[in-house]
ROSE-4610 file (N, C-alpha, C; in Angstrom, 1 decimal, always signed):
// ROSE-4610
residu = [M/M/M/R/R/R/I/I/I/V/V/V/C/C/C/L/L/L/S/S/S/D/D/D/T/T/T/H/H/H/G/G/G/L/L/L/H/H/H/G/G/G/Q/Q/Q/I/I/I/E/E/E/V/V/V/P/P/P/E/E/E/G/G/G/D/D/D/L/L/L/L/L/L/L/L/L/H/H/H/G/G/G/G/G/G/D/D/D/L/L/L/T/T/T/R/R/R/R/R/R/G/G/G/R/R/R/L/L/L/E/E/E/E/E/E/L/L/L/A/A/A/E/E/E/A/A/A/A/A/A/E/E/E/W/W/W/L/L/L/R/R/R/S/S/S/L/L/L/P/P/P/H/H/H/G/G/G/H/H/H/K/K/K/V/V/V/V/V/V/I/I/I/G/G/G/G/G/G/N/N/N/H/H/H/D/D/D/F/F/F/C/C/C/L/L/L/E/E/E/Q/Q/Q/Q/Q/Q/P/P/P/D/D/D/K/K/K/A/A/A/K/K/K/D/D/D/L/L/L/L/L/L/V/V/V/G/G/G/L/L/L/T/T/T/Y/Y/Y/L/L/L/Q/Q/Q/D/D/D/E/E/E/F/F/F/C/C/C/H/H/H/C/C/C/Q/Q/Q/G/G/G/L/L/L/K/K/K/I/I/I/Y/Y/Y/G/G/G/S/S/S/P/P/P/W/W/W/Q/Q/Q/P/P/P/W/W/W/F/F/F/H/H/H/D/D/D/W/W/W/A/A/A/F/F/F/N/N/N/L/L/L/R/R/R/R/R/R/G/G/G/E/E/E/P/P/P/L/L/L/R/R/R/E/E/E/A/A/A/W/W/W/A/A/A/K/K/K/I/I/I/P/P/P/N/N/N/D/D/D/T/T/T/D/D/D/I/I/I/V/V/V/V/V/V/T/T/T/H/H/H/G/G/G/P/P/P/P/P/P/Q/Q/Q/G/G/G/I/I/I/L/L/L/D/D/D/R/R/R/C/C/C/Y/Y/Y/D/D/D/G/G/G/R/R/R/E/E/E/V/V/V/G/G/G/C/C/C/Q/Q/Q/D/D/D/L/L/L/L/L/L/E/E/E/R/R/R/L/L/L/E/E/E/T/T/T/I/I/I/Q/Q/Q/P/P/P/R/R/R/L/L/L/H/H/H/V/V/V/F/F/F/G/G/G/H/H/H/I/I/I/H/H/H/E/E/E/A/A/A/Y/Y/Y/G/G/G/Q/Q/Q/R/R/R/Q/Q/Q/V/V/V/G/G/G/D/D/D/T/T/T/L/L/L/Y/Y/Y/V/V/V/N/N/N/A/A/A/S/S/S/S/S/S/C/C/C/T/T/T/L/L/L/R/R/R/Y/Y/Y/Q/Q/Q/P/P/P/I/I/I/Q/Q/Q/K/K/K/P/P/P/I/I/I/V/V/V/V/V/V/D/D/D/M/M/M/A/A/A/I/I/I]
num = [1/1/1/2/2/2/3/3/3/4/4/4/5/5/5/6/6/6/7/7/7/8/8/8/9/9/9/10/10/10/11/11/11/12/12/12/13/13/13/14/14/14/15/15/15/16/16/16/17/17/17/18/18/18/19/19/19/20/20/20/21/21/21/22/22/22/23/23/23/24/24/24/25/25/25/26/26/26/27/27/27/28/28/28/29/29/29/30/30/30/31/31/31/32/32/32/33/33/33/34/34/34/35/35/35/36/36/36/37/37/37/38/38/38/39/39/39/40/40/40/41/41/41/42/42/42/43/43/43/44/44/44/45/45/45/46/46/46/47/47/47/48/48/48/49/49/49/50/50/50/51/51/51/52/52/52/53/53/53/54/54/54/55/55/55/56/56/56/57/57/57/58/58/58/59/59/59/60/60/60/61/61/61/62/62/62/63/63/63/64/64/64/65/65/65/66/66/66/67/67/67/68/68/68/69/69/69/70/70/70/71/71/71/72/72/72/73/73/73/74/74/74/75/75/75/76/76/76/77/77/77/78/78/78/79/79/79/80/80/80/81/81/81/82/82/82/83/83/83/84/84/84/85/85/85/86/86/86/87/87/87/88/88/88/89/89/89/90/90/90/91/91/91/92/92/92/93/93/93/94/94/94/95/95/95/96/96/96/97/97/97/98/98/98/99/99/99/100/100/100/101/101/101/102/102/102/103/103/103/104/104/104/105/105/105/106/106/106/107/107/107/108/108/108/109/109/109/110/110/110/111/111/111/112/112/112/113/113/113/114/114/114/115/115/115/116/116/116/117/117/117/118/118/118/119/119/119/120/120/120/121/121/121/122/122/122/123/123/123/124/124/124/125/125/125/126/126/126/127/127/127/128/128/128/129/129/129/130/130/130/131/131/131/132/132/132/133/133/133/134/134/134/135/135/135/136/136/136/137/137/137/138/138/138/139/139/139/140/140/140/141/141/141/142/142/142/143/143/143/144/144/144/145/145/145/146/146/146/147/147/147/148/148/148/149/149/149/150/150/150/151/151/151/152/152/152/153/153/153/154/154/154/155/155/155/156/156/156/157/157/157/158/158/158/159/159/159/160/160/160/161/161/161/162/162/162/163/163/163/164/164/164/165/165/165/166/166/166/167/167/167/168/168/168/169/169/169/170/170/170/171/171/171/172/172/172/173/173/173/174/174/174/175/175/175/176/176/176/177/177/177/178/178/178/179/179/179/180/180/180/181/181/181/182/182/182/183/183/183/184/184/184/185/185/185/186/186/186/187/187/187/188/188/188/189/189/189/190/190/190/191/191/191/192/192/192/193/193/193/194/194/194/195/195/195/196/196/196/197/197/197/198/198/198/199/199/199/200/200/200/201/201/201/202/202/202/203/203/203/204/204/204/205/205/205/206/206/206/207/207/207/208/208/208]
x = [-1.2/-0.4/+0.4/+1.6/+2.4/+2.5/+2.0/+1.9/+2.9/+3.8/+4.8/+4.3/+4.1/+3.6/+4.7/+4.8/+5.7/+5.2/+5.7/+5.3/+6.3/+6.3/+7.1/+8.6/+9.1/+10.5/+11.4/+10.8/+11.4/+12.8/+13.0/+14.3/+15.4/+15.0/+16.0/+15.9/+15.4/+15.1/+16.3/+17.5/+18.7/+19.1/+18.5/+18.7/+17.7/+16.7/+15.6/+15.7/+15.7/+15.7/+14.3/+13.9/+12.5/+12.4/+11.5/+11.4/+10.8/+11.0/+10.4/+8.9/+8.2/+6.7/+6.2/+4.9/+4.2/+3.7/+3.3/+2.7/+3.4/+3.8/+4.4/+3.4/+3.1/+2.2/+3.0/+3.1/+3.8/+2.8/+2.6/+1.6/+2.0/+2.9/+3.3/+4.4/+4.8/+6.0/+7.2/+7.3/+8.5/+9.7/+9.4/+10.4/+10.5/+11.5/+11.6/+11.1/+11.5/+11.1/+10.3/+9.9/+8.9/+9.5/+10.8/+11.4/+11.4/+11.4/+11.3/+12.5/+13.7/+14.9/+14.8/+14.2/+14.0/+13.0/+11.9/+11.0/+11.6/+12.4/+13.1/+14.0/+14.7/+15.5/+14.7/+13.6/+12.7/+12.1/+11.7/+11.1/+12.1/+13.3/+14.4/+14.6/+14.6/+14.7/+13.6/+12.3/+11.2/+11.2/+11.6/+11.7/+12.7/+13.7/+14.8/+14.4/+13.3/+12.8/+12.1/+12.1/+11.7/+10.2/+9.4/+8.0/+7.3/+6.4/+5.8/+4.8/+4.3/+3.3/+3.6/+3.7/+4.1/+3.1/+2.4/+1.4/+1.9/+1.9/+2.3/+1.3/+1.2/+0.4/+1.3/+0.8/+1.5/+1.3/+2.1/+1.9/+2.1/+2.0/+2.1/+3.4/+4.5/+5.8/+6.0/+5.2/+5.4/+4.8/+5.3/+4.7/+4.7/+5.7/+5.8/+4.6/+4.1/+3.0/+1.7/+1.6/+0.5/+0.7/+1.9/+2.1/+2.6/+3.3/+3.8/+3.4/+2.1/+1.7/+2.2/+2.2/+2.6/+4.0/+4.9/+6.3/+6.6/+5.9/+6.1/+5.6/+4.5/+4.0/+4.8/+5.4/+6.3/+7.5/+7.9/+9.0/+8.6/+7.3/+6.9/+6.6/+7.2/+7.0/+7.4/+6.6/+6.9/+6.3/+5.7/+5.0/+3.5/+2.6/+1.2/+1.0/+0.8/+0.5/-1.0/-1.6/-3.0/-3.3/-4.2/-4.6/-6.1/-6.9/-8.3/-8.8/-8.1/-8.5/-8.0/-8.4/-8.1/-7.5/-6.9/-6.3/-6.7/-6.4/-6.6/-5.3/-5.1/-3.9/-4.3/-4.2/-4.5/-5.8/-6.8/-8.2/-8.5/-7.6/-7.8/-8.0/-9.0/-9.2/-8.6/-7.6/-6.8/-7.2/-7.5/-7.8/-6.8/-6.3/-5.3/-5.7/-5.4/-5.7/-4.8/-4.2/-3.2/-3.8/-5.1/-5.6/-5.5/-5.5/-5.5/-6.1/-6.5/-7.0/-5.9/-6.3/-5.4/-4.3/-3.0/-1.9/-0.8/-0.8/+0.0/-0.2/+0.8/+0.6/+1.4/+1.2/+1.8/+1.0/+1.4/+0.7/-0.5/-1.5/-2.6/-3.4/-3.7/-4.5/-6.0/-6.9/-8.3/-8.9/-9.8/-10.5/-11.4/-11.4/-12.3/-13.7/-14.6/-16.0/-16.2/-17.0/-17.5/-16.4/-15.3/-14.2/-13.6/-13.4/-12.9/-13.9/-15.2/-16.2/-16.4/-16.3/-16.4/-15.2/-14.0/-12.9/-13.1/-13.5/-13.6/-14.8/-15.8/-17.0/-16.6/-15.5/-15.0/-14.5/-14.3/-13.7/-14.9/-14.7/-15.8/-16.1/-17.4/-17.8/-17.2/-16.7/-16.2/-14.6/-14.0/-12.6/-12.1/-11.0/-10.4/-9.3/-8.5/-7.4/-7.5/-7.4/-7.4/-6.0/-5.4/-4.1/-4.3/-4.1/-4.2/-2.9/-2.7/-1.5/-1.8/-2.9/-3.2/-4.1/-4.1/-4.9/-6.3/-7.2/-8.5/-8.5/-9.5/-9.6/-9.6/-8.6/-8.6/-7.9/-7.3/-6.6/-5.2/-4.2/-2.8/-2.6/-3.2/-3.1/-2.7/-2.1/-1.8/-0.4/-0.4/+0.9/+1.6/+2.9/+3.8/+3.1/+2.3/+1.7/+0.3/+0.0/-1.3/-2.5/-2.4/-3.6/-3.8/-5.1/-5.5/-5.9/-5.1/-5.3/-5.8/-6.3/-6.8/-8.1/-8.6/-9.8/-11.0/-12.0/-13.3/-14.1/-14.1/-14.8/-14.2/-12.9/-12.3/-12.7/-12.7/-13.1/-14.5/-15.4/-16.8/-16.9/-16.2/-16.3/-15.7/-14.6/-14.0/-14.9/-15.6/-16.5/-17.7/-18.0/-19.1/-18.5/-17.3/-16.8/-16.2/-15.6/-15.0/-14.0/-13.0/-11.9/-11.1/-10.4/-9.7/-8.4/-7.9/-6.6/-6.7/-6.2/-6.0/-4.6/-3.9/-2.5/-2.3/-1.5/-1.3/+0.0/+0.3/+1.5/+1.2/+2.0/+1.9/+2.3/+1.7/+2.0/+3.0/+4.3/+5.4/+5.4/+5.0/+5.2/+4.0/+3.1/+1.9/+2.1/+3.3/+3.6/+3.1/+2.6/+2.1/+0.9/+0.2/-0.9/-2.0/-3.3/-4.4/-5.5/-6.1/-7.3/-8.5/-9.4/-10.7/-11.8/-12.5/-13.5/-12.9/-13.4/-12.8/-11.6/-11.2/-10.2/-8.9/-7.8/-6.5/-6.0/-5.7/-5.2/-3.7/-2.9/-1.5/-0.9/-0.3/+0.5/+1.9/+2.3/+3.6/+4.7/+4.7/+5.7/+7.1/+8.0/+9.3/+10.2/+9.9/+10.7/+10.1/+10.9/+10.4/+10.1/+9.7/+9.4/+10.7/+11.8/+13.1/+13.7/+12.9/+13.3/+14.4/+14.3/+15.3/+14.5/+15.0/+14.3/+14.5/+14.0/+14.3/+13.1/+11.9/+10.7/+10.5/+10.5/+10.5/+9.2/+9.3/+8.1/+7.3/+6.0/+5.1/+4.6/+4.7/+4.3/+2.9/+2.1/+0.7/+0.5/+0.2/-0.1/-1.6/-2.1/-3.6/-4.0/-5.0/-5.5/-6.3/-6.2/-6.9/-7.7]
y = [+9.6/+9.6/+8.3/+8.4/+7.2/+7.1/+5.9/+5.6/+4.5/+4.8/+3.8/+3.2/+1.9/+1.3/+0.4/+0.6/-0.3/-0.4/-1.4/-1.7/-2.6/-2.7/-3.7/-3.5/-2.3/-2.1/-2.4/-2.3/-2.8/-2.3/-1.0/-0.4/-0.7/-1.5/-1.9/-1.1/+0.1/+1.0/+1.3/+1.3/+1.7/+0.7/-0.5/-1.5/-1.6/-0.7/-0.7/+0.4/+0.0/+1.0/+1.4/+2.6/+3.1/+3.9/+3.4/+4.1/+5.5/+6.4/+7.7/+7.6/+8.6/+8.6/+9.9/+10.1/+11.2/+11.1/+9.9/+9.6/+8.3/+8.4/+7.2/+6.8/+5.5/+4.9/+3.9/+4.0/+3.1/+2.4/+1.1/+0.4/-0.1/+0.6/+0.3/-0.7/-0.8/-1.6/-0.9/+0.4/+1.2/+0.7/+0.1/-0.2/-1.7/-2.2/-3.6/-3.8/-2.9/-3.1/-2.0/-1.0/+0.0/+1.1/+1.4/+2.4/+3.7/+4.8/+6.1/+6.4/+6.0/+6.2/+5.5/+4.4/+3.7/+4.4/+4.9/+5.7/+7.0/+7.6/+8.8/+8.5/+7.4/+7.1/+6.8/+6.1/+5.8/+7.0/+7.9/+9.2/+10.0/+10.1/+10.8/+10.3/+9.0/+8.3/+8.7/+8.6/+8.9/+10.4/+11.3/+12.7/+12.9/+12.0/+12.2/+11.7/+11.0/+10.5/+11.6/+11.6/+12.7/+12.8/+11.9/+11.9/+13.1/+13.7/+14.9/+14.8/+13.6/+13.4/+12.0/+11.9/+10.6/+10.4/+9.3/+8.9/+7.6/+7.6/+6.5/+6.2/+4.9/+4.4/+3.6/+3.3/+2.4/+0.9/+0.1/-1.4/-2.0/-3.4/-4.1/-4.0/-3.7/-3.5/-2.1/-1.1/+0.3/+0.7/+0.1/+0.3/+1.8/+2.5/+3.9/+4.7/+4.4/+5.1/+4.9/+3.7/+3.4/+3.9/+3.7/+3.9/+5.3/+5.9/+7.3/+8.1/+8.3/+8.9/+10.3/+11.1/+12.5/+12.6/+11.9/+12.0/+11.4/+10.3/+9.6/+10.4/+11.0/+11.8/+13.0/+13.6/+14.7/+14.4/+13.1/+12.7/+12.6/+12.6/+12.4/+13.7/+14.8/+16.0/+15.9/+16.5/+16.5/+15.3/+14.4/+13.2/+13.3/+12.6/+12.6/+11.3/+11.3/+10.1/+10.0/+8.9/+8.7/+7.6/+7.9/+6.8/+7.0/+6.2/+6.3/+7.7/+8.2/+9.5/+9.5/+10.6/+10.6/+11.9/+11.9/+13.1/+13.1/+14.2/+14.3/+14.6/+14.0/+14.2/+14.2/+15.4/+15.5/+14.9/+15.2/+14.8/+13.4/+12.7/+11.3/+11.4/+10.7/+10.6/+9.3/+9.5/+8.4/+8.2/+7.0/+6.7/+5.7/+6.0/+5.1/+4.6/+3.4/+2.8/+1.7/+1.6/+0.6/-0.7/-0.8/-2.0/-3.3/-4.4/-5.7/-6.7/-7.8/-8.8/-9.2/-9.5/-9.7/-10.6/-10.1/-10.9/-10.9/-12.0/-12.0/-10.8/-10.1/-8.9/-7.8/-7.6/-6.6/-5.3/-4.3/-3.0/-3.1/-2.2/-1.9/-3.2/-4.0/-5.2/-4.8/-5.4/-5.4/-6.8/-7.2/-8.5/-8.5/-9.7/-9.9/-9.7/-9.3/-9.1/-7.6/-7.2/-5.8/-4.8/-5.0/-4.0/-3.7/-4.7/-4.4/-3.8/-4.3/-3.7/-2.2/-1.8/-0.4/+0.4/-0.2/+0.5/+0.7/-0.3/-0.2/+0.6/+0.7/+1.5/+3.0/+3.4/+4.8/+5.2/+4.2/+4.4/+5.1/+6.3/+6.9/+6.1/+6.2/+5.4/+5.9/+7.2/+7.7/+7.7/+6.8/+6.7/+6.1/+6.7/+6.1/+5.1/+5.4/+4.6/+4.3/+3.0/+2.6/+2.0/+2.4/+1.9/+1.3/+0.0/-0.6/-1.4/-1.8/-2.7/-4.1/-4.6/-6.0/-6.2/-7.4/-7.7/-8.0/-8.0/-8.5/-10.1/-10.7/-12.2/-12.7/-13.6/-14.3/-13.6/-12.5/-11.7/-11.4/-12.1/-11.9/-11.9/-12.9/-13.0/-14.4/-15.2/-16.6/-16.7/-17.3/-17.5/-18.6/-18.8/-19.9/-21.2/-21.3/-22.6/-22.8/-22.0/-22.2/-21.5/-20.9/-20.2/-18.9/-18.6/-17.2/-16.4/-15.4/-14.8/-13.3/-12.9/-11.6/-11.4/-10.1/-9.7/-9.8/-10.6/-10.7/-9.4/-8.8/-7.5/-6.4/-6.4/-5.5/-5.8/-7.1/-7.5/-7.0/-7.2/-6.8/-5.3/-4.5/-3.1/-2.6/-3.2/-2.9/-3.3/-4.4/-4.8/-3.8/-3.1/-2.1/-0.8/-0.4/+0.9/+0.8/-0.3/-0.6/+0.5/+0.7/+1.7/+1.3/+2.2/+1.9/+1.1/+1.3/+0.7/+0.5/-0.7/-1.0/-1.5/-0.8/-1.1/-1.6/-2.7/-3.2/-4.0/-4.7/-5.5/-6.6/-6.7/-7.5/-9.0/-9.6/-11.0/-11.0/-11.0/-10.8/-11.8/-13.0/-14.0/-14.0/-13.1/-13.0/-11.8/-11.3/-10.1/-10.3/-9.2/-9.2/-8.3/-8.5/-7.7/-8.5/-8.1/-8.9/-7.9/-8.0/-7.2/-8.0/-7.4/-8.1/-7.1/-7.3/-6.3/-5.0/-3.9/-2.5/-2.2/-3.1/-2.8/-3.5/-2.8/-3.4/-3.6/-4.8/-5.1/-5.3/-4.6/-4.7/-5.0/-6.1/-6.5/-6.0/-4.9/-4.3/-4.5/-5.7/-6.0/-6.0/-5.2/-5.1/-6.3/-6.7/-7.8/-9.2/-10.2/-11.5/-12.1/-13.3/-13.9/-13.9/-14.0/-14.0/-12.6/-11.6/-10.2/-9.8/-10.3/-9.8/-8.8/-7.5/-6.5/-6.5/-7.6/-7.8/-7.8/-7.6/-7.5/-6.1/-5.8/-4.5/-3.7/-2.4/-1.6/-1.8/-1.7/-2.0/-0.6/-0.4/+0.8/+0.7/+1.6/+1.6/+3.0/+2.9/+4.1/+4.3/+5.4/+5.6/+6.9/+6.8/+8.0/+8.8/+10.1/+11.0/+12.1]
z = [-17.3/-16.1/-15.9/-15.6/-15.3/-13.8/-13.3/-11.9/-11.6/-10.6/-10.2/-8.8/-8.8/-7.6/-6.9/-5.6/-4.9/-3.4/-2.7/-1.4/-0.7/+0.6/+1.3/+1.0/+1.1/+0.8/+2.0/+3.2/+4.5/+4.7/+4.4/+4.7/+3.7/+2.7/+1.7/+0.4/+0.6/-0.6/-1.4/-0.8/-1.5/-2.6/-2.5/-3.5/-4.6/-4.6/-5.5/-6.5/-7.8/-8.9/-9.2/-9.0/-9.2/-10.5/-11.4/-12.7/-12.5/-13.4/-13.4/-13.6/-13.1/-13.4/-12.8/-12.9/-12.4/-11.0/-10.6/-9.3/-8.7/-7.5/-6.8/-5.7/-5.7/-4.6/-3.9/-2.5/-1.7/-0.7/-0.8/-0.1/+1.3/+1.9/+3.4/+3.5/+4.8/+5.2/+4.7/+5.0/+4.7/+5.5/+6.7/+7.7/+7.9/+8.6/+8.9/+10.4/+11.3/+12.7/+13.2/+12.4/+12.8/+13.6/+13.6/+14.4/+13.6/+14.4/+13.8/+12.9/+13.3/+12.5/+11.2/+11.2/+9.9/+9.0/+9.6/+8.8/+8.3/+9.1/+8.6/+7.4/+7.4/+6.3/+5.0/+5.2/+4.1/+3.5/+4.4/+3.9/+3.1/+3.6/+2.9/+1.5/+1.4/+0.1/-0.8/-0.3/-1.1/-1.6/-0.7/-1.1/-2.2/-2.3/-3.3/-4.7/-4.8/-6.0/-6.8/-8.2/-9.0/-9.2/-8.7/-9.0/-8.4/-9.1/-8.7/-7.5/-7.3/-6.2/-5.6/-4.3/-3.7/-2.5/-2.6/-1.6/-0.9/+0.4/+1.2/+2.3/+2.6/+3.8/+4.7/+5.8/+6.8/+6.4/+7.0/+6.9/+8.3/+8.3/+9.6/+10.3/+9.5/+10.2/+10.7/+10.3/+10.6/+11.9/+13.0/+14.4/+14.7/+14.3/+14.8/+14.3/+13.1/+12.6/+13.3/+14.0/+14.8/+16.2/+16.8/+18.2/+18.5/+17.6/+17.8/+16.6/+16.3/+15.0/+14.8/+15.9/+15.7/+15.3/+16.0/+15.7/+14.3/+14.0/+12.8/+11.6/+11.7/+10.6/+10.3/+11.4/+11.2/+10.3/+10.3/+9.4/+8.0/+7.7/+6.3/+5.6/+6.0/+5.4/+3.9/+3.0/+1.6/+0.9/+1.7/+1.1/+1.5/+0.9/+1.2/+2.0/+3.3/+4.1/+4.3/+3.9/+4.0/+5.0/+6.0/+6.9/+7.1/+6.3/+6.2/+5.8/+4.7/+4.1/+2.6/+1.9/+0.5/+0.1/-1.0/-1.6/-3.1/-3.8/-5.2/-5.9/-7.1/-7.9/-9.3/-9.9/-11.3/-11.7/-10.9/-11.1/-10.7/-10.1/-9.6/-8.1/-7.6/-6.1/-5.6/-4.7/-4.1/-2.7/-2.3/-0.9/-0.3/+0.9/+1.5/+2.9/+3.2/+4.5/+4.8/+6.1/+6.4/+6.9/+7.2/+8.0/+7.2/+8.0/+7.4/+8.4/+8.0/+8.9/+9.9/+11.1/+12.3/+11.9/+12.1/+11.6/+12.7/+13.5/+14.7/+15.6/+16.0/+16.9/+16.2/+14.9/+14.2/+14.2/+13.5/+13.5/+12.6/+12.9/+12.0/+11.8/+12.8/+12.7/+13.1/+12.4/+12.8/+12.6/+13.4/+13.3/+12.1/+11.5/+10.4/+10.8/+9.9/+10.2/+10.4/+11.4/+11.5/+11.6/+12.4/+12.4/+11.1/+10.2/+8.9/+8.0/+8.1/+7.3/+7.6/+8.8/+9.2/+8.6/+8.6/+8.0/+6.5/+5.8/+4.3/+3.9/+4.8/+4.5/+4.3/+4.9/+4.8/+3.4/+2.5/+1.2/+0.4/-0.1/-0.9/-2.2/-2.6/-3.7/-5.0/-5.1/-6.3/-6.3/-5.6/-5.5/-6.8/-7.4/-8.6/-8.2/-7.2/-6.8/-5.3/-4.9/-3.5/-3.2/-2.1/-1.7/-0.3/-0.1/+1.2/+1.4/+2.6/+2.8/+2.4/+2.8/+2.5/+1.3/+0.7/-0.5/-0.2/-1.2/-1.0/-1.1/-0.7/-0.7/-2.1/-2.4/-3.6/-4.8/-4.5/-5.6/-5.1/-5.7/-5.4/-3.9/-3.2/-1.7/-1.3/-2.2/-1.9/-1.3/-0.1/+0.7/+0.1/+0.6/+0.1/+0.4/+1.4/+1.8/+1.1/+0.2/-0.6/+0.0/+1.2/+1.7/+1.1/+0.8/+0.4/+1.6/+2.0/+3.3/+3.2/+2.0/+1.8/+2.6/+2.5/+3.2/+2.4/+2.8/+2.0/+2.0/+3.2/+3.3/+2.4/+2.3/+1.3/-0.1/-0.5/-1.8/-2.1/-1.2/-1.4/-1.6/-0.8/-0.9/-2.3/-2.7/-4.0/-5.1/-5.0/-6.1/-6.2/-5.1/-5.1/-5.7/-5.3/-5.8/-7.2/-7.5/-8.8/-9.2/-8.3/-8.6/-9.8/-10.4/-11.6/-11.2/-10.0/-9.6/-8.1/-7.7/-6.3/-6.1/-5.3/-5.0/-3.6/-3.4/-2.0/-2.0/-1.0/-0.8/+0.2/+1.2/+2.4/+2.2/+1.1/+0.8/-0.3/+0.2/-0.8/-1.9/-1.6/-2.7/-3.7/-3.5/-4.4/-5.4/-5.4/-6.3/-7.7/-8.3/-9.6/-9.8/-11.0/-11.3/-12.0/-11.8/-12.4/-12.6/-13.8/-14.2/-13.8/-13.0/-12.7/-13.0/-14.0/-14.4/-14.8/-14.1/-14.4/-13.6/-12.7/-11.7/-12.0/-12.0/-12.1/-10.6/-10.2/-8.9/-9.0/-8.1/-8.2/-6.8/-6.7/-5.5/-5.8/-5.2/-5.6/-4.6/-3.9/-2.9/-3.5/-3.0/-3.6/-3.1/-1.9/-1.3/-1.6/-1.7/-1.8/-0.4/-0.3/+0.9/+1.8/+1.2/+2.0/+2.1/+1.9/+2.1/+1.2/+0.0/-1.1/-1.9/-2.0/-2.7/-4.2/-4.8/-6.3/-7.1/-6.6/-7.3/-7.8/-9.1/-9.6/-9.3/-9.1/-9.1/-10.3/-10.1/-11.3/-11.8/-13.1/-13.7/-14.4/-14.1/-14.7/-15.4/-16.7/-17.4/-17.4/-16.9/-16.7/-17.4/-18.2/-18.9/-17.9/-17.9/-17.0/-17.8]
């Protein structure tokens, strides 16, 4: 299966060339300001892509998905939106969750410690692919100022589950991929720190 990973498109999707594949994973921040009309435009773009299955989650910019969930989810018809839930695609179990360690007053924030541990505890042990908005601690989470801002509790849960693939974004400047043990970690942020959508979608070929 060819999996195409992207994240943090921030409404600039028209400038992004997306390779063909079987499964498309979007790690959140479809919008810049979190408005319903922005989400509608991003959803229309995603539906226009040729991939047979498309999975999306929310990100910290996607306020409408947190504050107006019913209206927002209605705009995502034809896509698989995951918020602390899973789906199956060609035998792969995919779990998606938008939460991240508290980040100013953006959407989908949780405090470090017990609130995030409870969120990550919901990920089933037999998950093949995990999609979150934010990174785990110490893996593709380094900010421009050198701080590693990922979630330690997420890292510990992933080390227990050992999914085949973990896709995320949020920290634009940490774009890239890294293999750690049995898990391929992918920071698929499309935008740079200056919101230039020039970081290419990352393609993963996975045997099923």
